[in-house]
N, C-alpha and C positions, 0 to 999 in steps of 0.2 A: 551741416550749412545746407542754407538751401540755395545759395547761388547771389543773395542780394549781399550788397555791398558792405552794408548798415552792419548785419546779420553775423558775415564774417569777422568784420573788424572787431565785433564785440564776444564774440564769442569764441575770437580767436586770443584775445583779449582776455578775456574770461580764465580759458585755459590755459595760459602763459601765468595768469596769478596764482591760480593753483599750484602751477609748479614751481613755481618762486616759494611759495607759502608750505610746501611739500618737504618736512625734516628727512627724509631718507632722500629723496634726492638731491639737497644743501650737505647734509654729511658726506653724501658718495661726493660731490662737486668737491667740500671741503678735503676729502680722500685725495681724490687724485691731485688737485692741486700738492698737497704735502708730498705725495709721492712725487713728483715735478721736482718739486723746489731741494729734496732730499737726494733725487737722480743728478741733478744739477752741481750739489753743490762736493757731491762726489767726486768727480767730471777729475779729469787732469785736463790743465789750460787747453792741452794741446790734442782734445778731441774736438776739434770744432763740426766734425759733422754729427754727433750726440748732443751737442753743447745746440745749433739749430734745431734739431728736431724737438728739442723740448722748448725753444724757444715757440717752434709752429705750435706744439700741444697748449701753453698757456694762453697765446695769440688767440686759438680756438676756442677754448674753455670759456675765456672772457666775451668773445664774442658772442657767444651762445647767450649766457648770461643779460649780456647787452642786448641782445636781440630778442628774448625773452622781457627785459624790463621796456623794449619801444612798444612792445604790441600791449603793453597795458599803459602804457600813456595815449597810443593813437582809441583805445576805448577809452579812455577817459575822456580824452579830449572828443572823442565823438559824442561821448552822453552828456557833456558839458555845452557842447553847439546842440543839440537837439531840442536840450534845454530853455535856452537860449530865443531858439527860436520859436520856442510853444510861449515862451511868457510876449516875442516881439508879435506873435499872430495873434493871442488873446488880447492885447492892448488895442489893435486895428478892429 
């Protein structure tokens, strides 16, 4: 990344999109999520410490995916904004 905010936003968004589209990463995330749910179902109700840890783990996993999606959206908005600015500039 060359340090310019536009490049950073776009490069980050491109990399995030590649990660979200990567079947190996998606399989890994699905397997982790499945393991967390399996552990959750096997716990006794009085194991509040483990329940809490699993809740944090699933929340963290969801947050990572959500942040990657946000990076892609930021990139898309940046591209659309640039297109609008070019069209406006061409009119003047």
